[in-house]
C-alpha positions, 0 to 999 in steps of 0.5 A: 103285313105289319104296319107298326112303327117298328116295321118301317111301313106306313101303308097296307092292311094288317094280316094276322093268322091264328092257328090252333092244333088239336091232336088225338088218337081219333082226330087231327085238326089244324085250324087257321083263322085269317083276315084277308084284304078282300072279303064279302061284307058279311064276313070279318074273317075266314076259319079254315079247319083241316081235318084228318081222321085215321082209318083205325080211329073210332069214327063216332068219337072223332066226329063228336070231337070235331063237332064240339070244335066246330060248334065252338068256332061257330058260336064264338065267331058268328060273322066268320066264313067257316070251311072244313077240308080234309081226309075223313076216310069213312066218316061222314061229317054230315051225320055229326054236323047237319048244317054243313054242305059237302062240295066234293061230289065225285070220287077222289080215290078210286071209287070213294070220295075221301077228300071233302070240303064242307061249308055252311053255304049251300051251292057256294063252291063247285069242285071239278074232277081232274085226271089223277096225274094232276095231283102228281105233277102239281101243274093245274094250269092246263085244267083251269076252266075259263068262265067264258068261251075264250075261242069265241071271244077271240073270234068275235074280237077279230071280226069286230076289229076287221070291220072297224078297219074296213070302215076306217079305210073306206072313210079315209078315201085313200086309194093307195096300196100298202 
């Protein structure tokens, strides 16, 4: 949202997105840096790196190029949350950058884990496996897991309201039937 005088808006936070694209025969890297409104206090912004390493790429060269780019981001933006996602094919980023943790631990293509999500924060994210057709339909609503037991909460609420109504009827002294 632009809150300059030209926009005619007087409220709201500024949101800016900085992009950097790096393409070589071994690596495709798209970097987004943005400043969301709500962020934990220890971070000033978020850098998301989307990586694709082709099958025919030289894996060592690709990992070296990626390591240099990530090192540059980590040195220049120390107070930024760093996320690296993408299709690494057979490359293992943990070899090149040991301080990053892989959060996708289940197979994403057949028996292989090709889609990766790395951050420097251990146990900060838990990925859940979904059936293959979810990616085709794009409808993830059926597979979102609630953080609490919804059925139990509804059942307890019904009991609580039932008891509350009973006590109100008993205290009112009314003998009329509805």
